[in-house]
N, CA, C and O atoms as CSV, one atom per row, in Angstrom:
chain,resi,resn,atom,element,x,y,z
A,1,UNK,N,N,114.551,112.906,87.834
A,1,UNK,CA,C,114.248,113.612,86.628
A,1,UNK,C,C,113.466,114.893,86.934
A,1,UNK,O,O,113.710,115.934,86.325
A,2,UNK,N,N,112.540,114.810,87.867
A,2,UNK,CA,C,111.740,115.978,88.225
A,2,UNK,C,C,112.628,117.087,88.783
A,2,UNK,O,O,112.420,118.262,88.480
A,3,UNK,N,N,113.606,116.720,89.588
A,3,UNK,CA,C,114.513,117.720,90.160
A,3,UNK,C,C,115.341,118.391,89.064
A,3,UNK,O,O,115.553,119.603,89.103
A,4,UNK,N,N,115.804,117.621,88.102
A,4,UNK,CA,C,116.588,118.188,87.002
A,4,UNK,C,C,115.728,119.142,86.176
A,4,UNK,O,O,116.178,120.232,85.822
A,5,UNK,N,N,114.506,118.746,85.871
A,5,UNK,CA,C,113.611,119.609,85.102
A,5,UNK,C,C,113.305,120.900,85.861
A,5,UNK,O,O,113.220,121.972,85.264
A,6,UNK,N,N,113.141,120.792,87.163
A,6,UNK,CA,C,112.881,121.977,87.989
A,6,UNK,C,C,114.087,122.915,87.966
A,6,UNK,O,O,113.923,124.132,87.880
A,7,UNK,N,N,115.283,122.364,88.043
A,7,UNK,CA,C,116.499,123.195,87.983
A,7,UNK,C,C,116.636,123.871,86.625
A,7,UNK,O,O,117.009,125.041,86.549
A,8,UNK,N,N,116.337,123.143,85.557
A,8,UNK,CA,C,116.396,123.742,84.223
A,8,UNK,C,C,115.386,124.883,84.093
A,8,UNK,O,O,115.692,125.919,83.503
A,9,UNK,N,N,114.196,124.696,84.637
A,9,UNK,CA,C,113.181,125.756,84.609
A,9,UNK,C,C,113.651,126.970,85.399
A,9,UNK,O,O,113.445,128.108,84.978
A,10,UNK,N,N,114.279,126.728,86.536
A,10,UNK,CA,C,114.798,127.828,87.344
A,10,UNK,C,C,115.885,128.603,86.597
A,10,UNK,O,O,116.043,129.808,86.793
A,11,UNK,N,N,116.635,127.900,85.735
A,11,UNK,CA,C,117.697,128.529,84.943
A,11,UNK,C,C,117.140,129.273,83.730
A,11,UNK,O,O,117.894,129.900,82.986
A,12,UNK,N,N,115.821,129.206,83.529
A,12,UNK,CA,C,115.215,129.969,82.456
A,12,UNK,C,C,114.754,129.156,81.253
A,12,UNK,O,O,114.224,129.715,80.292
A,13,UNK,N,N,114.951,127.853,81.299
A,13,UNK,CA,C,114.495,127.016,80.193
A,13,UNK,C,C,112.987,126.807,80.288
A,13,UNK,O,O,112.439,126.654,81.380
A,14,UNK,N,N,112.329,126.802,79.137
A,14,UNK,CA,C,110.914,126.459,79.092
A,14,UNK,C,C,110.826,124.954,78.883
A,14,UNK,O,O,111.359,124.424,77.908
A,15,UNK,N,N,110.157,124.273,79.793
A,15,UNK,CA,C,110.049,122.821,79.751
A,15,UNK,C,C,108.644,122.450,79.281
A,15,UNK,O,O,107.650,122.908,79.844
A,16,UNK,N,N,108.576,121.627,78.258
A,16,UNK,CA,C,107.298,121.088,77.791
A,16,UNK,C,C,107.409,119.577,77.903
A,16,UNK,O,O,108.296,118.964,77.307
A,17,UNK,N,N,106.518,118.988,78.659
A,17,UNK,CA,C,106.607,117.560,78.966
A,17,UNK,C,C,105.228,116.925,78.860
A,17,UNK,O,O,104.249,117.467,79.374
A,18,UNK,N,N,105.153,115.794,78.203
A,18,UNK,CA,C,103.924,115.007,78.161
A,18,UNK,C,C,104.207,113.692,78.882
A,18,UNK,O,O,105.226,113.048,78.634
A,19,UNK,N,N,103.312,113.304,79.763
A,19,UNK,CA,C,103.510,112.072,80.512
A,19,UNK,C,C,102.168,111.493,80.939
A,19,UNK,O,O,101.178,112.212,81.070
A,20,UNK,N,N,102.155,110.195,81.150
A,20,UNK,CA,C,101.023,109.529,81.779
A,20,UNK,C,C,101.410,109.049,83.167
A,20,UNK,O,O,100.677,108.277,83.784
A,21,UNK,N,N,102.553,109.498,83.661
A,21,UNK,CA,C,103.015,109.100,84.986
A,21,UNK,C,C,102.446,110.034,86.043
A,21,UNK,O,O,102.855,111.190,86.157
A,22,UNK,N,N,101.515,109.525,86.799
A,22,UNK,CA,C,100.939,110.335,87.874
A,22,UNK,C,C,101.998,110.662,88.918
A,22,UNK,O,O,101.996,111.752,89.489
A,23,UNK,N,N,102.905,109.718,89.166
A,23,UNK,CA,C,103.991,109.947,90.121
A,23,UNK,C,C,104.834,111.152,89.683
A,23,UNK,O,O,105.132,112.025,90.498
A,24,UNK,N,N,105.215,111.203,88.409
A,24,UNK,CA,C,106.020,112.313,87.907
A,24,UNK,C,C,105.254,113.630,87.981
A,24,UNK,O,O,105.820,114.655,88.361
A,25,UNK,N,N,103.981,113.611,87.624
A,25,UNK,CA,C,103.170,114.827,87.712
A,25,UNK,C,C,103.106,115.361,89.136
A,25,UNK,O,O,103.265,116.558,89.372
A,26,UNK,N,N,102.872,114.456,90.080
A,26,UNK,CA,C,102.792,114.880,91.480
A,26,UNK,C,C,104.134,115.420,91.967
A,26,UNK,O,O,104.178,116.418,92.686
A,27,UNK,N,N,105.227,114.765,91.577
A,27,UNK,CA,C,106.554,115.217,92.000
A,27,UNK,C,C,106.872,116.594,91.416
A,27,UNK,O,O,107.410,117.453,92.114
A,28,UNK,N,N,106.547,116.806,90.155
A,28,UNK,CA,C,106.769,118.122,89.542
A,28,UNK,C,C,105.928,119.196,90.238
A,28,UNK,O,O,106.390,120.317,90.450
A,29,UNK,N,N,104.711,118.847,90.585
A,29,UNK,CA,C,103.843,119.797,91.298
A,29,UNK,C,C,104.433,120.154,92.666
A,29,UNK,O,O,104.468,121.325,93.043
A,30,UNK,N,N,104.888,119.155,93.396
A,30,UNK,CA,C,105.495,119.385,94.715
A,30,UNK,C,C,106.707,120.300,94.585
A,30,UNK,O,O,106.844,121.261,95.342
A,31,UNK,N,N,107.581,120.010,93.633
A,31,UNK,CA,C,108.789,120.822,93.460
A,31,UNK,C,C,108.456,122.240,93.005
A,31,UNK,O,O,109.085,123.196,93.459
A,32,UNK,N,N,107.487,122.387,92.125
A,32,UNK,CA,C,107.093,123.727,91.670
A,32,UNK,C,C,106.569,124.549,92.838
A,32,UNK,O,O,106.875,125.736,92.952
A,33,UNK,N,N,105.784,123.925,93.702
A,33,UNK,CA,C,105.259,124.628,94.871
A,33,UNK,C,C,106.379,124.977,95.850
A,33,UNK,O,O,106.444,126.097,96.358
A,34,UNK,N,N,107.250,124.017,96.107
A,34,UNK,CA,C,108.343,124.214,97.060
A,34,UNK,C,C,109.318,125.292,96.587
A,34,UNK,O,O,109.759,126.134,97.369
A,35,UNK,N,N,109.645,125.252,95.300
A,35,UNK,CA,C,110.620,126.191,94.737
A,35,UNK,C,C,109.977,127.476,94.243
A,35,UNK,O,O,110.660,128.362,93.730
A,36,UNK,N,N,108.666,127.576,94.397
A,36,UNK,CA,C,107.911,128.744,93.942
A,36,UNK,C,C,108.169,129.029,92.455
A,36,UNK,O,O,108.339,130.174,92.037
A,37,UNK,N,N,108.191,127.926,91.669
A,37,UNK,CA,C,108.380,128.004,90.227
A,37,UNK,C,C,106.999,127.985,89.570
A,37,UNK,O,O,106.189,127.111,89.880
A,38,UNK,N,N,106.718,128.912,88.689
A,38,UNK,CA,C,105.420,128.860,88.004
A,38,UNK,C,C,105.347,127.639,87.093
A,38,UNK,O,O,106.336,127.260,86.466
A,39,UNK,N,N,104.191,127.042,87.028
A,39,UNK,CA,C,103.971,125.887,86.156
A,39,UNK,C,C,102.588,126.020,85.543
A,39,UNK,O,O,101.677,126.582,86.152
A,40,UNK,N,N,102.442,125.511,84.365
A,40,UNK,CA,C,101.154,125.511,83.682
A,40,UNK,C,C,100.866,124.074,83.266
A,40,UNK,O,O,101.716,123.417,82.665
A,41,UNK,N,N,99.682,123.589,83.583
A,41,UNK,CA,C,99.303,122.204,83.319
A,41,UNK,C,C,98.205,122.169,82.255
A,41,UNK,O,O,97.267,122.966,82.277
A,42,UNK,N,N,98.345,121.236,81.336
A,42,UNK,CA,C,97.381,121.070,80.253
A,42,UNK,C,C,96.858,119.643,80.289
A,42,UNK,O,O,97.621,118.695,80.472
A,43,UNK,N,N,95.560,119.501,80.114
A,43,UNK,CA,C,94.948,118.180,80.031
A,43,UNK,C,C,94.170,118.110,78.724
A,43,UNK,O,O,93.349,118.980,78.434
A,44,UNK,N,N,94.428,117.085,77.947
A,44,UNK,CA,C,93.685,116.858,76.711
A,44,UNK,C,C,92.632,115.792,76.980
A,44,UNK,O,O,92.898,114.797,77.655
A,45,UNK,N,N,91.432,116.012,76.442
A,45,UNK,CA,C,90.366,115.038,76.644
A,45,UNK,C,C,89.365,115.151,75.504
A,45,UNK,O,O,89.303,116.169,74.814
A,46,UNK,N,N,88.584,114.099,75.316
A,46,UNK,CA,C,87.557,114.098,74.282
A,46,UNK,C,C,86.320,114.815,74.803
A,46,UNK,O,O,85.783,114.460,75.853
A,47,UNK,N,N,85.880,115.806,74.079
A,47,UNK,CA,C,84.675,116.545,74.453
A,47,UNK,C,C,83.423,115.766,74.100
A,47,UNK,O,O,83.496,114.626,73.640
A,48,UNK,N,N,82.275,116.387,74.319
A,48,UNK,CA,C,80.999,115.711,74.086
A,48,UNK,C,C,80.839,115.247,72.644
A,48,UNK,O,O,80.279,114.178,72.400
A,49,UNK,N,N,81.322,116.033,71.686
A,49,UNK,CA,C,81.181,115.660,70.277
A,49,UNK,C,C,82.368,114.841,69.773
A,49,UNK,O,O,82.468,114.568,68.577
A,50,UNK,N,N,83.264,114.450,70.674
A,50,UNK,CA,C,84.427,113.646,70.311
A,50,UNK,C,C,85.655,114.450,69.941
A,50,UNK,O,O,86.741,113.891,69.789
A,51,UNK,N,N,85.497,115.750,69.795
A,51,UNK,CA,C,86.633,116.607,69.450
A,51,UNK,C,C,87.551,116.762,70.660
A,51,UNK,O,O,87.094,116.770,71.803
A,52,UNK,N,N,88.837,116.883,70.395
A,52,UNK,CA,C,89.810,117.051,71.467
A,52,UNK,C,C,89.639,118.419,72.111
A,52,UNK,O,O,89.583,119.440,71.426
A,53,UNK,N,N,89.557,118.424,73.418
A,53,UNK,CA,C,89.433,119.648,74.206
A,53,UNK,C,C,90.700,119.816,75.037
A,53,UNK,O,O,91.393,118.842,75.329
A,54,UNK,N,N,90.993,121.043,75.410
A,54,UNK,CA,C,92.171,121.328,76.229
A,54,UNK,C,C,91.724,122.055,77.490
A,54,UNK,O,O,91.000,123.050,77.435
A,55,UNK,N,N,92.168,121.540,78.611
A,55,UNK,CA,C,91.941,122.188,79.906
A,55,UNK,C,C,93.296,122.707,80.382
A,55,UNK,O,O,94.293,121.987,80.323
A,56,UNK,N,N,93.337,123.945,80.852
A,56,UNK,CA,C,94.586,124.560,81.268
A,56,UNK,C,C,94.422,125.147,82.672
A,56,UNK,O,O,93.465,125.870,82.947
A,57,UNK,N,N,95.367,124.824,83.548
A,57,UNK,CA,C,95.349,125.340,84.926
A,57,UNK,C,C,96.769,125.645,85.378
A,57,UNK,O,O,97.729,125.067,84.868
A,58,UNK,N,N,96.896,126.549,86.330
A,58,UNK,CA,C,98.192,126.847,86.937
A,58,UNK,C,C,98.496,125.910,88.101
A,58,UNK,O,O,99.616,125.886,88.610
A,59,UNK,N,N,97.505,125.148,88.514
A,59,UNK,CA,C,97.650,124.241,89.649
A,59,UNK,C,C,97.169,122.852,89.227
A,59,UNK,O,O,96.019,122.687,88.822
A,60,UNK,N,N,98.043,121.865,89.324
A,60,UNK,CA,C,97.731,120.492,88.927
A,60,UNK,C,C,96.478,119.976,89.622
A,60,UNK,O,O,95.681,119.257,89.020
A,61,UNK,N,N,96.306,120.340,90.880
A,61,UNK,CA,C,95.184,119.859,91.684
A,61,UNK,C,C,93.844,120.317,91.095
A,61,UNK,O,O,92.830,119.645,91.279
A,62,UNK,N,N,93.831,121.438,90.399
A,62,UNK,CA,C,92.590,121.982,89.844
A,62,UNK,C,C,92.162,121.329,88.528
A,62,UNK,O,O,91.051,121.568,88.056
A,63,UNK,N,N,93.031,120.510,87.931
A,63,UNK,CA,C,92.664,119.847,86.676
A,63,UNK,C,C,91.517,118.872,86.909
A,63,UNK,O,O,91.548,118.083,87.853
A,64,UNK,N,N,90.519,118.928,86.057
A,64,UNK,CA,C,89.395,118.012,86.164
A,64,UNK,C,C,89.592,116.753,85.326
A,64,UNK,O,O,89.014,115.709,85.625
A,65,UNK,N,N,90.410,116.852,84.277
A,65,UNK,CA,C,90.634,115.732,83.362
A,65,UNK,C,C,92.099,115.321,83.437
A,65,UNK,O,O,92.960,115.945,82.817
A,66,UNK,N,N,92.373,114.268,84.199
A,66,UNK,CA,C,93.753,113.817,84.366
A,66,UNK,C,C,93.858,112.396,83.800
A,66,UNK,O,O,93.531,111.419,84.474
A,67,UNK,N,N,94.320,112.302,82.549
A,67,UNK,CA,C,94.440,110.990,81.894
A,67,UNK,C,C,95.409,110.096,82.653
A,67,UNK,O,O,95.234,108.877,82.685
A,68,UNK,N,N,96.432,110.691,83.265
A,68,UNK,CA,C,97.411,109.902,84.020
A,68,UNK,C,C,96.737,109.173,85.173
A,68,UNK,O,O,97.096,108.036,85.479
A,69,UNK,N,N,95.780,109.802,85.806
A,69,UNK,CA,C,95.062,109.143,86.905
A,69,UNK,C,C,94.272,107.960,86.369
A,69,UNK,O,O,94.289,106.878,86.955
A,70,UNK,N,N,93.580,108.167,85.258
A,70,UNK,CA,C,92.825,107.071,84.649
A,70,UNK,C,C,93.754,105.932,84.259
A,70,UNK,O,O,93.444,104.767,84.504
A,71,UNK,N,N,94.899,106.262,83.647
A,71,UNK,CA,C,95.862,105.238,83.223
A,71,UNK,C,C,96.426,104.488,84.429
A,71,UNK,O,O,96.579,103.268,84.390
A,72,UNK,N,N,96.734,105.220,85.496
A,72,UNK,CA,C,97.294,104.569,86.681
A,72,UNK,C,C,96.269,103.663,87.356
A,72,UNK,O,O,96.607,102.567,87.802
A,73,UNK,N,N,95.037,104.108,87.431
A,73,UNK,CA,C,93.993,103.263,88.029
A,73,UNK,C,C,93.761,102.010,87.199
A,73,UNK,O,O,93.608,100.922,87.753
A,74,UNK,N,N,93.733,102.147,85.876
A,74,UNK,CA,C,93.569,100.987,84.997
A,74,UNK,C,C,94.707,100.003,85.201
A,74,UNK,O,O,94.479,98.798,85.304
A,75,UNK,N,N,95.938,100.515,85.262
A,75,UNK,CA,C,97.100,99.646,85.466
A,75,UNK,C,C,97.014,98.943,86.822
A,75,UNK,O,O,97.321,97.756,86.926
A,76,UNK,N,N,96.601,99.663,87.847
A,76,UNK,CA,C,96.482,99.077,89.182
A,76,UNK,C,C,95.470,97.939,89.179
A,76,UNK,O,O,95.735,96.869,89.728
A,77,UNK,N,N,94.310,98.165,88.562
A,77,UNK,CA,C,93.285,97.121,88.514
A,77,UNK,C,C,93.767,95.927,87.694
A,77,UNK,O,O,93.521,94.781,88.069
A,78,UNK,N,N,94.455,96.186,86.575
A,78,UNK,CA,C,94.991,95.097,85.755
A,78,UNK,C,C,96.032,94.292,86.536
A,78,UNK,O,O,96.065,93.065,86.449
A,79,UNK,N,N,96.869,94.977,87.288
A,79,UNK,CA,C,97.896,94.320,88.084
A,79,UNK,C,C,97.265,93.450,89.167
A,79,UNK,O,O,97.696,92.318,89.391
A,80,UNK,N,N,96.250,93.979,89.835
A,80,UNK,CA,C,95.560,93.199,90.869
A,80,UNK,C,C,94.900,91.963,90.274
A,80,UNK,O,O,94.932,90.892,90.881
A,81,UNK,N,N,94.297,92.098,89.082
A,81,UNK,CA,C,93.699,90.944,88.410
A,81,UNK,C,C,94.761,89.907,88.076
A,81,UNK,O,O,94.542,88.708,88.250
A,82,UNK,N,N,95.930,90.376,87.588
A,82,UNK,CA,C,97.017,89.450,87.247
A,82,UNK,C,C,97.499,88.716,88.493
A,82,UNK,O,O,97.761,87.514,88.441
A,83,UNK,N,N,97.620,89.431,89.614
A,83,UNK,CA,C,98.045,88.790,90.858
A,83,UNK,C,C,97.020,87.766,91.319
A,83,UNK,O,O,97.376,86.678,91.773
A,84,UNK,N,N,95.740,88.122,91.199
A,84,UNK,CA,C,94.681,87.186,91.585
A,84,UNK,C,C,94.761,85.906,90.757
A,84,UNK,O,O,94.578,84.809,91.284
A,85,UNK,N,N,95.035,86.047,89.459
A,85,UNK,CA,C,95.142,84.880,88.581
A,85,UNK,C,C,96.379,84.066,88.921
A,85,UNK,O,O,96.336,82.836,88.922
A,86,UNK,N,N,97.493,84.757,89.214
A,86,UNK,CA,C,98.752,84.066,89.542
A,86,UNK,C,C,98.622,83.226,90.813
A,86,UNK,O,O,99.172,82.128,90.897
A,87,UNK,N,N,97.896,83.744,91.793
A,87,UNK,CA,C,97.844,83.089,93.096
A,87,UNK,C,C,96.510,82.392,93.374
A,87,UNK,O,O,96.245,81.982,94.504
A,88,UNK,N,N,95.671,82.260,92.342
A,88,UNK,CA,C,94.353,81.649,92.533
A,88,UNK,C,C,94.452,80.184,92.968
A,88,UNK,O,O,93.619,79.711,93.742
A,89,UNK,N,N,95.456,79.473,92.480
A,89,UNK,CA,C,95.578,78.066,92.813
A,89,UNK,C,C,96.446,77.786,94.017
A,89,UNK,O,O,96.664,76.620,94.349
A,90,UNK,N,N,96.958,78.822,94.693
A,90,UNK,CA,C,97.887,78.631,95.815
A,90,UNK,C,C,97.195,78.460,97.154
A,90,UNK,O,O,97.884,78.276,98.157
A,91,UNK,N,N,95.851,78.510,97.231
A,91,UNK,CA,C,95.214,78.438,98.548
A,91,UNK,C,C,94.996,77.048,99.030
A,91,UNK,O,O,94.468,76.851,100.125
C-alpha cells in the first residue's frame, strides 16, 4: 500500500492519510526519502488545557507526538500480557 501511495504522489496526487500503524508510517517515510518525494506529517495531541493541538513536520523522525507509537506499545504490552496468561499454567 505504501508503494502505491508513493507512486500516486509521484504522479501528482495529493495523499491525505490517517493511520495508527507505525509500520505504515515508517514505510511511507522510507519511500519518501528514497524517492525524494516531499511529505508533510501531522500529529494531533491533547494540549495542557485539553484542547487538540497540531504538530507539523516535514520529517517523521522530528515529530514529538506520535500516537501510533503509543498505540503500538500499548498493543505490544497487551499482547505480552495475553501470552503470559495463556502459558502461565504450562510450566
